[in-house]
Structures are given as C-alpha cells and as structure tokens.
C-alpha positions as CSV (number, residue, x, y, z in Angstrom):
1,M,0.0,0.0,0.0
2,P,1.6,3.4,-1.0
3,K,2.2,6.1,1.5
4,Y,0.1,9.3,1.5
5,Y,2.2,12.4,0.7
6,C,0.9,15.7,2.1
7,D,1.9,18.6,-0.3
8,Y,1.4,21.3,2.3
9,C,3.6,19.6,5.0
10,D,6.0,18.1,2.5
11,A,5.8,14.8,4.4
12,Y,4.8,11.2,3.9
13,L,2.3,9.7,6.4
14,T,3.1,6.4,7.8
15,H,-0.1,4.7,6.7
16,D,-2.7,5.4,4.0
17,S,-5.8,5.1,6.0
18,P,-8.7,7.6,6.4
19,S,-8.1,7.8,10.1
20,V,-4.4,8.8,9.7
21,R,-5.3,11.3,7.1
22,K,-8.1,12.8,9.3
23,T,-5.8,13.1,12.3
24,H,-3.0,14.7,10.2
25,N,-5.4,17.1,8.5
26,G,-6.8,18.2,11.9
27,G,-3.4,18.9,13.3
28,R,-2.1,22.3,14.3
29,K,1.0,22.2,12.1
30,H,-0.9,21.0,9.0
31,K,-3.5,23.7,9.4
32,E,-0.8,26.3,9.8
33,N,1.0,25.0,6.6
34,V,-2.2,25.2,4.7
35,K,-2.9,28.8,5.9
36,N,0.6,29.8,5.1
37,Y,0.3,28.3,1.5
38,Y,-2.9,30.2,0.7
39,Q,-1.6,33.4,2.3
40,K,1.5,33.3,0.1
41,F,-0.7,32.6,-3.0
42,L,-3.0,35.6,-2.2
43,E,0.1,37.9,-1.6
44,E,1.5,36.9,-5.0
45,C,-1.8,37.6,-6.6
46,Q,-2.0,41.0,-4.9
47,Q,1.4,41.8,-6.0
48,K,0.6,40.9,-9.7
49,M,-2.5,43.2,-9.5
50,L,-0.4,46.1,-8.0
51,E,2.2,45.7,-10.8
52,A,-0.5,45.7,-13.4
53,Q,-2.1,48.8,-11.9
54,A,1.3,50.5,-11.8
55,K,2.0,49.6,-15.5
56,N,-1.4,50.9,-16.5
57,F,-0.8,54.2,-14.7
58,Q,2.4,54.6,-16.5
59,K,0.8,54.1,-19.9
60,R,-1.5,57.2,-19.3
61,V,-1.1,60.0,-21.6
62,P,0.8,62.8,-20.0
63,G,-1.4,65.8,-19.4
64,A,-4.6,63.9,-19.6
65,V,-7.3,65.0,-17.3
66,V,-8.7,62.4,-14.9
67,Q,-12.4,63.1,-14.3
68,T,-13.5,62.6,-10.6
69,A,-16.9,62.0,-9.3
70,P,-18.7,64.8,-7.4
71,F,-18.8,62.6,-4.3
72,P,-16.3,60.4,-2.7
73,M,-16.1,56.8,-4.0
74,Q,-15.2,53.7,-2.3
75,P,-11.8,52.1,-3.5
76,M,-12.2,49.3,-6.0
77,Q,-11.6,45.8,-4.6
78,F,-10.0,43.0,-6.4
79,Y,-10.5,39.4,-5.6
80,C,-8.5,36.3,-6.4
81,F,-10.8,33.4,-6.9
82,V,-9.4,30.4,-5.1
83,R,-11.1,27.1,-4.2
84,N,-11.6,26.5,-0.6
85,P,-8.6,24.8,1.1
86,P,-9.0,21.0,1.5
87,Y,-9.4,20.3,5.2
C-alpha cells in the first residue's frame, strides 16, 4: 500500500488510511501550513495586481485630465478566486 504524501507539509504519512489522514489534516502544524500556503498565494496575486495597476498608470497619456466624481467613491476591490482549502 503506497504512503500518503501531504503537499502542504512536505511529508509522507506512515499509513494511507482515512483515520491517519483525518488526524493529520486536523493537526495544528498541518492547518498552519495550509494557511501559509494560501496566504502566500494571495500575496503573490495581490502583487501581480499592483504591478498591473502601476503599469497601466504609467501608460496614461501625459497631461490627460482624470475626471472625478462629485462625491467620494469607495476604492475598488479586487479578488483572487481560489478554491476552498481542502481540510
């Protein structure tokens, strides 16, 4: 029977049984590794969006007038769509 490999923890579990997987997936260290993995992914996604905004800002025509709304607007929010982490 092959061993189960956890991508988040970079470790092989001793047995490939549902109870061992459930115990491992419920552990503090595993949950922390999953959280760090997705946090890193979201930070990379956010950095790419910021770089794209900076690039678009630099492409603007010099001297162009930016029209503003007569009332304050909320800043735009961007989302990275990610599947729910597998617990």
